[in-house]
C-alpha positions in Angstrom: 115.9 110.5 96.1 114.9 106.9 96.8 116.7 105.5 93.7 119.8 107.5 94.6 119.9 106.1 98.1 119.5 102.5 96.9 122.1 103.0 94.2 124.6 104.4 96.8 123.9 101.5 99.2 124.5 98.9 96.5 127.6 100.8 95.3 129.2 100.2 98.8 129.1 96.4 98.2 129.6 95.9 94.5 130.7 92.2 94.9 127.8 91.0 97.0 126.7 87.5 96.1 123.0 88.2 96.8 121.1 91.4 96.3 117.6 92.2 97.4 115.7 95.4 98.0 113.1 95.7 100.7 111.3 99.0 100.6 108.1 100.6 101.8 105.9 103.4 100.5 108.1 106.2 99.2 111.0 103.8 99.0 109.2 102.2 96.1 110.2 105.1 94.0 113.4 103.1 93.5 111.4 100.6 91.4 112.7 101.9 88.0 116.3 101.7 89.3 115.8 98.2 90.6 114.3 97.2 87.2 117.3 98.6 85.3 119.7 97.0 87.7 117.7 93.7 87.7 117.6 93.5 91.5 114.7 91.5 92.9 112.6 93.2 95.6 110.0 93.1 98.2 107.9 96.2 97.8 105.7 97.0 100.8 102.7 99.3 100.0 104.1 100.5 96.7 102.8 103.7 95.2 100.9 102.1 92.4 99.1 105.3 91.5 102.4 106.7 90.1 102.6 106.3 86.4 106.3 105.5 86.3 106.1 102.9 89.0 103.0 101.3 87.4 104.5 101.2 83.9 107.8 99.7 85.2 106.0 97.0 87.2 103.7 96.2 84.3 106.7 95.5 82.1 108.9 93.6 84.5 109.8 89.9 84.3 112.1 89.8 87.3 111.1 88.3 90.6 109.4 90.9 92.8 106.9 90.6 95.6 104.4 93.4 96.2 102.4 93.6 99.4 99.6 96.1 100.0 96.4 96.6 101.8 93.0 96.4 100.2 92.0 99.7 101.9 95.2 101.5 100.8 94.4 104.3 98.2 97.9 103.7 96.6 97.3 100.0 96.1 95.9 100.0 92.6 96.7 96.6 91.3 93.9 96.5 88.7 96.1 98.8 86.6 98.8 96.2 86.2 99.0 93.3 83.7 99.0 89.7 84.6 102.7 89.5 83.8 103.5 91.8 86.7 105.1 90.6 89.9 103.5 88.5 92.6 100.9 90.4 94.6 99.7 89.8 98.2 96.6 91.7 99.1 96.0 92.1 102.8 92.3 92.3 103.3 91.0 95.5 105.0 94.6 96.7 105.7 95.5 100.4 105.1 98.7 101.9 103.9 100.4 101.0 107.2 99.3 97.4 106.7 97.1 97.7 109.7 93.4 97.0 110.1 92.0 100.1 111.8 90.5 99.6 115.3 91.3 95.8 115.3 94.6 94.8 116.8 94.0 91.1 116.3 93.3 91.6 112.6 96.4 93.8 112.3 98.5 91.2 114.0 97.1 88.6 111.6 97.9 90.9 108.7 101.5 91.2 109.8 101.8 87.5 110.1 100.5 87.2 106.5 103.1 89.8 105.4 106.0 88.0 107.0 104.8 84.6 105.8 104.7 86.0 102.2 108.2 87.4 102.5 109.5 84.2 103.9 107.9 82.2 101.1 109.2 84.6 98.5 112.8 84.4 99.8 112.7 80.6 100.0 111.2 80.3 96.6 107.9 78.8 97.8 105.7 81.7 96.7 104.1 81.3 93.3 
């Protein structure tokens, strides 16, 4: 369902000069489609416990940014190789990219997320 939605959205603008996917959680089930289409992406809280997603990301060499929380049960980066995309690990954040019971830490986490996305889009994230 996620891949089909992304494919339909991109089909509406076949001649776009720039393409980027930004997806969160279940939207990351479009990762195999993005890999096949060679579309770079920002994946927020990807479901890294899914075998297909994990295998696809482990074998990619296209620019992708993955952002997840260290307290998210779906954020299993240890299963991926060193050739996988760039990872940003948000300390103590859950699947919502929030730090439970700490609004200041949650705000700082969101600043970290947006800064990482800005750096990725401007080519300053290594």
